[in-house]
N, C-alpha and C positions, 0 to 999 in steps of 0.2 A: 776350802769349801767349794764344791762344784757349782757352776751356774746352771740356770734352768735348762739350757740346751743340752749340756753335758748330762744332767740328771735324766732328762727325757731319753737320751741315747742309752744310758745304762739300764733304765727301766725297760726299754724296748728290747734290749739284749736279754734281760732276764725273762721277759715274757716269751721270747722265742725259745729259750732253753726249756721253758715250762709247757710248751705245746704238747697237748695230749693229756696233761694232768687234770684231775678233778679238783674242785674247790677244797675238798678234804685233803687231797694230796699236797696242795700248796700250803694249807694251814700247817700240816705236819712239817714240811720243809722249813717254813719260817720259824716254827717252834723249836726245831732242832738247831737252827742257825742262832737263835737267841740264846739257847743253852750254851753253845760254844762261846759266844761273846761274853756271857756272864761268868763262865768258868775262867776266862782269861782277863776278867775284870776290866772290860772296855765296852764301848758302845757297839751296837749292831752295825755291821758294814755290809754294803752291797755284795762284797766279795764272799761274805759268809753264806749268803743265800746262793750265790753262783756255785760255790764249792759243794753245797748240799745237793744242788740240782745235778751236778756232774758226778757225784759219788755213786758208785754202784754200776755205772755204765761200763760195759766191757771195752777193753783196748783191742783194736782191730788193726790188721796189716793195711798198708796202703793199697794193696791189690783188692782186699775186701771192701775198703771204703770206696774205691773207684767203681767196683761192680755195683755196690748199693746205690751210688750216686747215679749211675747210668740207668739202673732199674727204675728208680723213683722219677728221674727226669722223663723216662718213657711214659709213665703214668701221667705226668703233668702235661706233656705235649698232647697226648691223645685226649685227655679230659678237656683240655682247653679247646682243641680243634673240634671236638664233637659237641661242645656246649653242655658238658656234664656238670651243671651247677657252678658254684664258685670254688676257687682254690684260695684258701686263706694262708696256708703255709705248707712247706715240705721239709722233711728232716731225714737224715740218715743216722741219727743218734738221739732219738727221743727217749722218753722214760723207759728204763730197763734195756736201753740200747735198740729199741724198735725203730724201723724205718717205715715211713708212710707219708701219704699226702693228706693234709687236713683241710676239710671244706664241707660245703653243704650241697646236697643234690637238689635239683629242680624237681620237686615232687609232682608238680602239675603234669610234666611230660611223661612221668613213669606209668601213665595209664595207657600208653601206646606201645605196641610191640617193638617199634623202631627204637624207642628209648631204652628198652631192656636190652636190645641187641647192641646198642651203642655202649651200654654199661659193660657188657661182656668184653667188647673190644678194648675199652679203656683199662679193664682189669688185666687183660692179657698183654697189654702194651709194655709192661715192665719186663716180662720174659722176652718179648719181641725185641726190645731195645738191647738186652744183653746179647741176643743172637746176632743182631745186625752190627753192633759196635764191637763186641768182644768175640764173636765167632760161635760161641756156644752159650746156652742158658745154664744157670746154676740150678741145683735141686731145690733151692729156697722158694721157688714159685709153687711147689707142691708140698705134700707131706701132711701137715695138720689140717683140721677141718676149718681153720681160719685162713688158710693159704689162698693165694690168687686162683689156683686151679680149682680148689674146692668151691670158692665163691662163684666163679664163672660157671662151673658145672651145675651148681645149685640153681642159678638163674636159668640156664639152658633147659634144665630138667623141668623147672616150673613152667616154662613156655610150652613144653611138650605135654605136660600132664595135668596142670591145674588152671591155666590161664586161657584155655580155649583157642590156642594157636598152634597146636601140635599137628604133625604130619600123620600120626597114627591115633585113631580114636579121639579125634579133635575135641569133642564135647564131653568126654568122660572126665570127671573130676576125681582125683585120687589123693587128696590131701592127707588122708588117714593112713596111707601106705608108706612104709619106709622107703627112702631113696633107692637103696639097693634092690628091694623087691619091685619097685616101680619099673626100673629099667629091665629087670629080668622078666617079670610077669607080663608086662605090656609090650615087650620087645621094642623099646624106644632107645636103647643104647646107641644104635647106629644114627638115629635122628639127632640125639643129643650131641654125639661126637661130630656130626656134620655141621651143626650150628657152631660148635667150638672151633673146628678147623676153618670154617669160613670167616669167623671173627678174627682168628689168629692171622689169616692172610691179610686182612684189612689192617690189623695192628702193625704187621711188618711193613705194609705200604706207607702207613702214616709216619712211623719212626724213621723210615728211609727218606721220605720226602722232607721231613723237618729235622734231619740228623744234625745239621749245623746248630740249630737252636737248642736241640737236646744236649749236645756236647757242651755248649756254653753254660747251661744250667747245671750239668753234672760237674763241671770244673769248679763252679762257684760253691756247690754243695760240699765238695771235698775240702774246700778252704773254710767254709763257714758252718758246715754241718746242718744248719737250719736257715731257710730263706722265707721271708714274709711275702705277702701278696704283691706288694709294690715292687720288690726286687725281682720276683718271678716274672711279672708282666713286662719288665724291661726287656727280657729276652724273648718274649712271645709276640713282639710287634709284627713279625713277618709270618706268624702262624695264623692263617685265616680261620675265623671261628664259624663253624658249620652249624647254624642254629635254625 
C-alpha cells in the first residue's frame, strides 16, 4: 500500500497526463479503466487509468518529439516573457497526441492593441523556435484553421478591420465580411502581413535571447512529455517578465 506522498505523486502524474481533457472525457477514461479491472476480476489500479490515458496517442520518432518540444518551449518562453497570462502546463503528447500550452490569458490586458500584438508574437514563437534551434520550421505551424498561422492571422486581421487600429480605413467595422473578402476588398493583406512579419521578427529575438532556457524546457519535455507550472517556472528564473 502506497503512503500519502507516493499517492499524491501518482495522482499528480495522472493529472498531467489528463491535461486538456474535459470532465466528460475523464469520466469516460475512469469508466473504461474500471471495466478493464472488473473483466480481470481485481481492484481498479492507478495503472489502469494511466493506460487508458495513453491509449490512442500516436507513436512518434525522436526527431518529431524533439521538434514538438522545441516548438512548445518557444511558446512557453515567449508567453512568460510577454506576460501573456498564466501557464499551467505544457505537453507534447496530450489527448489525441496534441501538443500545446495550457493556461489562462489575462483578459484585462486584451483591451489594448499592445496585448493583441503580444499575443501574435507568442503564437508565432513556436515556429520561431523551430527556425532558430533546428534551422527550418515545419509545416505544422500552418495548414488548418486552428493552426498557429491561422490564429495569428485572425488576430492581425481583426486589428486591421474591426478593432479600430488598422492602417487602412481605420474606423470601418467589417465583422460581417468573410476574412478572405476583407483582405481582398479592403486591400489590407499587406498591412496584415506587415503585422505578422514584425511580430515574427520579435519572436525570433525572444527565442534567441532565451535559447538556453528554451532548450532546457524542450529537453525536459522530451523526457516527461508534460510539465506542470512549477516545473516550467524552474527553468524560467532567468527569463525576465515584461509586464
